[in-house]
N, CA, C and O atoms as CSV, one atom per row, in Angstrom:
chain,resi,resn,atom,element,x,y,z
A,1,MET,N,N,7.950,-15.662,45.395
A,1,MET,CA,C,7.546,-16.720,46.294
A,1,MET,C,C,7.367,-16.136,47.690
A,1,MET,O,O,8.126,-15.270,48.124
A,2,LYS,N,N,6.359,-16.625,48.373
A,2,LYS,CA,C,6.117,-16.126,49.723
A,2,LYS,C,C,7.175,-16.649,50.674
A,2,LYS,O,O,7.761,-17.707,50.444
A,3,LYS,N,N,7.412,-15.919,51.726
A,3,LYS,CA,C,8.379,-16.338,52.735
A,3,LYS,C,C,7.706,-17.309,53.689
A,3,LYS,O,O,6.545,-17.109,54.048
A,4,PRO,N,N,8.410,-18.363,54.112
A,4,PRO,CA,C,7.822,-19.322,55.045
A,4,PRO,C,C,7.397,-18.624,56.329
A,4,PRO,O,O,8.133,-17.796,56.867
A,5,VAL,N,N,6.211,-18.958,56.817
A,5,VAL,CA,C,5.689,-18.271,57.990
A,5,VAL,C,C,6.249,-18.835,59.284
A,5,VAL,O,O,6.278,-18.129,60.292
A,6,ASP,N,N,6.695,-20.087,59.288
A,6,ASP,CA,C,7.168,-20.718,60.516
A,6,ASP,C,C,8.657,-20.526,60.768
A,6,ASP,O,O,9.190,-21.064,61.738
A,7,VAL,N,N,9.326,-19.781,59.924
A,7,VAL,CA,C,10.766,-19.613,60.054
A,7,VAL,C,C,11.068,-18.456,60.991
A,7,VAL,O,O,10.426,-17.410,60.912
A,8,PRO,N,N,12.040,-18.635,61.876
A,8,PRO,CA,C,12.391,-17.546,62.796
A,8,PRO,C,C,12.749,-16.273,62.037
A,8,PRO,O,O,13.285,-16.328,60.931
A,9,LYS,N,N,12.455,-15.160,62.626
A,9,LYS,CA,C,12.677,-13.858,61.983
A,9,LYS,C,C,14.155,-13.511,61.852
A,9,LYS,O,O,14.487,-12.511,61.217
A,10,ILE,N,N,15.055,-14.308,62.434
A,10,ILE,CA,C,16.481,-13.984,62.368
A,10,ILE,C,C,17.074,-14.235,60.987
A,10,ILE,O,O,18.196,-13.811,60.711
A,11,ILE,N,N,16.345,-14.911,60.127
A,11,ILE,CA,C,16.850,-15.196,58.789
A,11,ILE,C,C,16.647,-13.967,57.902
A,11,ILE,O,O,15.542,-13.432,57.814
A,12,ASP,N,N,17.706,-13.532,57.258
A,12,ASP,CA,C,17.639,-12.416,56.321
A,12,ASP,C,C,17.337,-13.004,54.947
A,12,ASP,O,O,18.227,-13.498,54.255
A,13,TYR,N,N,16.082,-12.942,54.573
A,13,TYR,CA,C,15.630,-13.593,53.349
A,13,TYR,C,C,16.239,-13.023,52.077
A,13,TYR,O,O,16.297,-13.712,51.058
A,14,ASP,N,N,16.682,-11.808,52.119
A,14,ASP,CA,C,17.211,-11.185,50.911
A,14,ASP,C,C,18.722,-10.994,50.984
A,14,ASP,O,O,19.272,-10.145,50.282
A,15,TYR,N,N,19.383,-11.758,51.807
A,15,TYR,CA,C,20.821,-11.621,52.020
A,15,TYR,C,C,21.609,-11.762,50.729
A,15,TYR,O,O,22.522,-10.980,50.463
A,16,CYS,N,N,21.263,-12.738,49.944
A,16,CYS,CA,C,22.033,-13.054,48.745
A,16,CYS,C,C,21.915,-11.978,47.670
A,16,CYS,O,O,22.894,-11.657,46.996
A,17,GLY,N,N,20.736,-11.431,47.515
A,17,GLY,CA,C,20.514,-10.450,46.461
A,17,GLY,C,C,20.191,-11.070,45.119
A,17,GLY,O,O,19.923,-10.349,44.157
A,18,ASP,N,N,20.210,-12.391,45.031
A,18,ASP,CA,C,19.885,-13.099,43.793
A,18,ASP,C,C,18.510,-13.732,43.965
A,18,ASP,O,O,18.334,-14.617,44.802
A,19,LYS,N,N,17.536,-13.284,43.177
A,19,LYS,CA,C,16.164,-13.743,43.329
A,19,LYS,C,C,16.046,-15.258,43.188
A,19,LYS,O,O,15.300,-15.885,43.941
A,20,VAL,N,N,16.756,-15.850,42.253
A,20,VAL,CA,C,16.670,-17.293,42.023
A,20,VAL,C,C,17.211,-18.060,43.229
A,20,VAL,O,O,16.601,-19.031,43.677
A,21,VAL,N,N,18.352,-17.623,43.749
A,21,VAL,CA,C,18.936,-18.283,44.916
A,21,VAL,C,C,18.024,-18.105,46.129
A,21,VAL,O,O,17.787,-19.056,46.873
A,22,ASN,N,N,17.518,-16.896,46.326
A,22,ASN,CA,C,16.607,-16.659,47.445
A,22,ASN,C,C,15.371,-17.543,47.339
A,22,ASN,O,O,14.924,-18.102,48.340
A,23,ASP,N,N,14.817,-17.674,46.148
A,23,ASP,CA,C,13.645,-18.515,45.932
A,23,ASP,C,C,13.949,-19.965,46.298
A,23,ASP,O,O,13.130,-20.635,46.927
A,24,LEU,N,N,15.119,-20.444,45.908
A,24,LEU,CA,C,15.511,-21.813,46.224
A,24,LEU,C,C,15.671,-22.004,47.736
A,24,LEU,O,O,15.277,-23.036,48.280
A,25,VAL,N,N,16.243,-21.017,48.403
A,25,VAL,CA,C,16.386,-21.088,49.858
A,25,VAL,C,C,15.009,-21.171,50.509
A,25,VAL,O,O,14.792,-21.989,51.402
A,26,TYR,N,N,14.072,-20.323,50.062
A,26,TYR,CA,C,12.712,-20.355,50.616
A,26,TYR,C,C,12.098,-21.739,50.429
A,26,TYR,O,O,11.475,-22.283,51.340
A,27,ARG,N,N,12.282,-22.296,49.240
A,27,ARG,CA,C,11.704,-23.621,48.956
A,27,ARG,C,C,12.291,-24.690,49.872
A,27,ARG,O,O,11.570,-25.554,50.371
A,28,HIS,N,N,13.593,-24.629,50.087
A,28,HIS,CA,C,14.229,-25.593,51.004
A,28,HIS,C,C,13.655,-25.460,52.410
A,28,HIS,O,O,13.359,-26.455,53.071
A,29,ILE,N,N,13.502,-24.225,52.852
A,29,ILE,CA,C,12.979,-23.989,54.201
A,29,ILE,C,C,11.553,-24.513,54.309
A,29,ILE,O,O,11.219,-25.216,55.264
A,30,GLU,N,N,10.721,-24.179,53.347
A,30,GLU,CA,C,9.327,-24.649,53.381
A,30,GLU,C,C,9.248,-26.168,53.346
A,30,GLU,O,O,8.456,-26.772,54.069
A,31,ARG,N,N,10.066,-26.777,52.508
A,31,ARG,CA,C,10.061,-28.233,52.404
A,31,ARG,C,C,10.508,-28.874,53.721
A,31,ARG,O,O,9.937,-29.876,54.152
A,32,ALA,N,N,11.512,-28.303,54.347
A,32,ALA,CA,C,11.989,-28.835,55.626
A,32,ALA,C,C,10.921,-28.700,56.705
A,32,ALA,O,O,10.720,-29.619,57.500
A,33,ILE,N,N,10.243,-27.572,56.737
A,33,ILE,CA,C,9.191,-27.364,57.732
A,33,ILE,C,C,8.082,-28.392,57.540
A,33,ILE,O,O,7.632,-29.009,58.505
A,34,GLU,N,N,7.644,-28.574,56.311
A,34,GLU,CA,C,6.573,-29.546,56.038
A,34,GLU,C,C,7.025,-30.969,56.338
A,34,GLU,O,O,6.257,-31.763,56.880
A,35,SER,N,N,8.252,-31.292,55.993
A,35,SER,CA,C,8.786,-32.631,56.257
A,35,SER,C,C,8.853,-32.896,57.758
A,35,SER,O,O,8.502,-33.983,58.216
A,36,ASN,N,N,9.301,-31.909,58.514
A,36,ASN,CA,C,9.390,-32.064,59.968
A,36,ASN,C,C,8.009,-32.259,60.586
A,36,ASN,O,O,7.850,-33.032,61.531
A,37,LYS,N,N,7.008,-31.553,60.048
A,37,LYS,CA,C,5.638,-31.731,60.540
A,37,LYS,C,C,5.120,-33.130,60.202
A,37,LYS,O,O,4.479,-33.790,61.022
A,38,LYS,N,N,5.412,-33.561,58.982
A,38,LYS,CA,C,4.904,-34.851,58.504
A,38,LYS,C,C,5.541,-36.022,59.244
A,38,LYS,O,O,4.841,-36.931,59.690
A,39,TYR,N,N,6.852,-36.005,59.376
A,39,TYR,CA,C,7.556,-37.151,59.942
A,39,TYR,C,C,7.852,-37.020,61.431
A,39,TYR,O,O,8.213,-37.998,62.087
A,40,LYS,N,N,7.698,-35.812,61.963
A,40,LYS,CA,C,7.897,-35.563,63.391
A,40,LYS,C,C,9.244,-36.098,63.908
A,40,LYS,O,O,9.346,-36.579,65.036
A,41,ASP,N,N,10.263,-36.000,63.056
A,41,ASP,CA,C,11.579,-36.518,63.443
A,41,ASP,C,C,12.563,-35.412,63.810
A,41,ASP,O,O,13.706,-35.688,64.173
A,42,GLY,N,N,12.120,-34.170,63.716
A,42,GLY,CA,C,12.990,-33.064,64.102
A,42,GLY,C,C,14.028,-32.702,63.059
A,42,GLY,O,O,14.922,-31.903,63.340
A,43,GLY,N,N,13.940,-33.251,61.891
A,43,GLY,CA,C,14.859,-32.883,60.822
A,43,GLY,C,C,15.851,-33.973,60.483
A,43,GLY,O,O,16.033,-34.947,61.215
A,44,ILE,N,N,16.473,-33.771,59.363
A,44,ILE,CA,C,17.384,-34.789,58.833
A,44,ILE,C,C,18.587,-35.003,59.746
A,44,ILE,O,O,19.185,-36.079,59.744
A,45,HIS,N,N,18.942,-33.986,60.523
A,45,HIS,CA,C,20.087,-34.138,61.433
A,45,HIS,C,C,19.819,-35.165,62.533
A,45,HIS,O,O,20.748,-35.616,63.203
A,46,ASN,N,N,18.552,-35.534,62.720
A,46,ASN,CA,C,18.216,-36.549,63.724
A,46,ASN,C,C,18.140,-37.960,63.153
A,46,ASN,O,O,17.911,-38.919,63.890
A,47,ARG,N,N,18.330,-38.088,61.861
A,47,ARG,CA,C,18.308,-39.417,61.241
A,47,ARG,C,C,19.701,-40.023,61.323
A,47,ARG,O,O,20.698,-39.367,61.022
A,48,HIS,N,N,19.751,-41.247,61.724
A,48,HIS,CA,C,21.032,-41.927,61.905
A,48,HIS,C,C,21.083,-43.154,61.000
A,48,HIS,O,O,20.923,-44.293,61.439
A,49,GLU,N,N,21.312,-42.875,59.725
A,49,GLU,CA,C,21.399,-43.938,58.723
A,49,GLU,C,C,22.870,-44.311,58.516
A,49,GLU,O,O,23.779,-43.547,58.840
A,50,SER,N,N,23.063,-45.472,57.983
A,50,SER,CA,C,24.426,-45.861,57.632
A,50,SER,C,C,24.875,-45.055,56.419
A,50,SER,O,O,24.050,-44.507,55.687
A,51,LEU,N,N,26.167,-44.987,56.216
A,51,LEU,CA,C,26.697,-44.293,55.051
A,51,LEU,C,C,26.136,-44.913,53.779
A,51,LEU,O,O,25.799,-44.203,52.832
A,52,GLU,N,N,26.039,-46.224,53.760
A,52,GLU,CA,C,25.481,-46.919,52.592
A,52,GLU,C,C,24.040,-46.493,52.339
A,52,GLU,O,O,23.650,-46.282,51.191
A,53,GLN,N,N,23.249,-46.367,53.399
A,53,GLN,CA,C,21.854,-45.959,53.236
A,53,GLN,C,C,21.749,-44.526,52.726
A,53,GLN,O,O,20.892,-44.232,51.892
A,54,TRP,N,N,22.611,-43.627,53.214
A,54,TRP,CA,C,22.595,-42.250,52.714
A,54,TRP,C,C,22.916,-42.217,51.218
A,54,TRP,O,O,22.276,-41.495,50.454
A,55,VAL,N,N,23.909,-43.004,50.811
A,55,VAL,CA,C,24.281,-43.043,49.395
A,55,VAL,C,C,23.128,-43.622,48.580
A,55,VAL,O,O,22.814,-43.112,47.505
A,56,GLN,N,N,22.499,-44.678,49.081
A,56,GLN,CA,C,21.368,-45.290,48.375
A,56,GLN,C,C,20.228,-44.284,48.210
A,56,GLN,O,O,19.648,-44.177,47.130
A,57,GLU,N,N,19.908,-43.554,49.267
A,57,GLU,CA,C,18.837,-42.561,49.178
A,57,GLU,C,C,19.187,-41.456,48.188
A,57,GLU,O,O,18.336,-41.018,47.414
A,58,ALA,N,N,20.437,-41.008,48.214
A,58,ALA,CA,C,20.869,-39.972,47.273
A,58,ALA,C,C,20.785,-40.474,45.831
A,58,ALA,O,O,20.357,-39.744,44.937
A,59,LEU,N,N,21.189,-41.706,45.615
A,59,LEU,CA,C,21.112,-42.298,44.281
A,59,LEU,C,C,19.665,-42.365,43.797
A,59,LEU,O,O,19.373,-42.027,42.650
A,60,GLU,N,N,18.770,-42.798,44.667
A,60,GLU,CA,C,17.357,-42.887,44.290
A,60,GLU,C,C,16.784,-41.509,43.967
A,60,GLU,O,O,16.002,-41.365,43.027
A,61,GLU,N,N,17.170,-40.497,44.744
A,61,GLU,CA,C,16.719,-39.135,44.460
A,61,GLU,C,C,17.246,-38.662,43.106
A,61,GLU,O,O,16.514,-38.041,42.334
A,62,ALA,N,N,18.503,-38.952,42.822
A,62,ALA,CA,C,19.102,-38.557,41.543
A,62,ALA,C,C,18.414,-39.277,40.380
A,62,ALA,O,O,18.196,-38.690,39.320
A,63,MET,N,N,18.079,-40.533,40.583
A,63,MET,CA,C,17.377,-41.288,39.537
A,63,MET,C,C,16.000,-40.678,39.278
A,63,MET,O,O,15.591,-40.524,38.127
A,64,ASP,N,N,15.289,-40.331,40.352
A,64,ASP,CA,C,13.989,-39.681,40.186
A,64,ASP,C,C,14.137,-38.375,39.423
A,64,ASP,O,O,13.354,-38.083,38.519
A,65,MET,N,N,15.141,-37.594,39.790
A,65,MET,CA,C,15.348,-36.320,39.127
A,65,MET,C,C,15.617,-36.516,37.639
A,65,MET,O,O,15.114,-35.748,36.819
A,66,SER,N,N,16.393,-37.520,37.279
A,66,SER,CA,C,16.681,-37.744,35.863
A,66,SER,C,C,15.416,-38.111,35.098
A,66,SER,O,O,15.262,-37.728,33.938
A,67,VAL,N,N,14.518,-38.843,35.731
A,67,VAL,CA,C,13.242,-39.178,35.087
A,67,VAL,C,C,12.427,-37.908,34.857
A,67,VAL,O,O,11.868,-37.713,33.778
A,68,TYR,N,N,12.358,-37.045,35.871
A,68,TYR,CA,C,11.605,-35.795,35.735
A,68,TYR,C,C,12.201,-34.919,34.641
A,68,TYR,O,O,11.469,-34.317,33.855
A,69,LEU,N,N,13.524,-34.849,34.588
A,69,LEU,CA,C,14.180,-34.024,33.571
A,69,LEU,C,C,13.943,-34.576,32.163
A,69,LEU,O,O,13.726,-33.806,31.227
A,70,CYS,N,N,13.983,-35.881,32.008
A,70,CYS,CA,C,13.699,-36.485,30.695
A,70,CYS,C,C,12.275,-36.185,30.255
A,70,CYS,O,O,12.027,-35.861,29.094
A,71,ARG,N,N,11.346,-36.297,31.190
A,71,ARG,CA,C,9.946,-35.999,30.868
A,71,ARG,C,C,9.784,-34.541,30.484
A,71,ARG,O,O,9.099,-34.227,29.510
A,72,LEU,N,N,10.400,-33.657,31.230
A,72,LEU,CA,C,10.324,-32.239,30.923
A,72,LEU,C,C,10.927,-31.951,29.550
A,72,LEU,O,O,10.367,-31.170,28.781
A,73,LEU,N,N,12.046,-32.566,29.241
A,73,LEU,CA,C,12.666,-32.379,27.938
A,73,LEU,C,C,11.738,-32.851,26.818
A,73,LEU,O,O,11.624,-32.187,25.787
A,74,ASP,N,N,11.078,-33.989,27.015
A,74,ASP,CA,C,10.110,-34.473,26.022
A,74,ASP,C,C,8.983,-33.469,25.805
A,74,ASP,O,O,8.582,-33.214,24.670
A,75,VAL,N,N,8.475,-32.902,26.896
A,75,VAL,CA,C,7.398,-31.909,26.789
A,75,VAL,C,C,7.890,-30.684,26.031
A,75,VAL,O,O,7.188,-30.167,25.162
A,76,LEU,N,N,9.096,-30.215,26.356
A,76,LEU,CA,C,9.638,-29.050,25.666
A,76,LEU,C,C,9.833,-29.314,24.180
A,76,LEU,O,O,9.557,-28.438,23.361
A,77,LYS,N,N,10.301,-30.500,23.818
A,77,LYS,CA,C,10.478,-30.851,22.404
A,77,LYS,C,C,9.142,-30.892,21.688
A,77,LYS,O,O,9.037,-30.471,20.536
A,78,THR,N,N,8.119,-31.397,22.365
A,78,THR,CA,C,6.781,-31.455,21.774
A,78,THR,C,C,6.238,-30.049,21.519
A,78,THR,O,O,5.661,-29.778,20.465
A,79,ILE,N,N,6.425,-29.177,22.477
A,79,ILE,CA,C,5.986,-27.788,22.327
A,79,ILE,C,C,6.731,-27.117,21.180
A,79,ILE,O,O,6.127,-26.428,20.359
A,80,LYS,N,N,8.036,-27.319,21.126
A,80,LYS,CA,C,8.848,-26.705,20.068
A,80,LYS,C,C,8.426,-27.224,18.693
A,80,LYS,O,O,8.374,-26.459,17.730
A,81,ALA,N,N,8.128,-28.512,18.599
A,81,ALA,CA,C,7.718,-29.094,17.319
A,81,ALA,C,C,6.398,-28.523,16.817
A,81,ALA,O,O,6.160,-28.486,15.609
A,82,LYS,N,N,5.551,-28.086,17.714
A,82,LYS,CA,C,4.257,-27.525,17.341
A,82,LYS,C,C,4.355,-26.070,16.919
A,82,LYS,O,O,3.411,-25.532,16.341
A,83,GLU,N,N,5.467,-25.430,17.194
A,83,GLU,CA,C,5.622,-23.996,16.864
A,83,GLU,C,C,5.846,-23.786,15.389
A,83,GLU,O,O,5.996,-22.648,14.943
């Protein structure tokens, strides 16, 4: 995965030594940069939601993830059945 271009050079991209972890870090950074550009809010640290709202948002994200995982599992089962 390419390194985010807008990230300060002080970040040591290969600090961890684990390619999967490094890739995930890059993805988080890229997503944060794009989100900050899109919403112009300066990042999640500038959002002042209630504790209830944070929990609700986390729950909704987890629900979305479970839907994606179920769909992916269905696709994998379909592929396996065709083998």
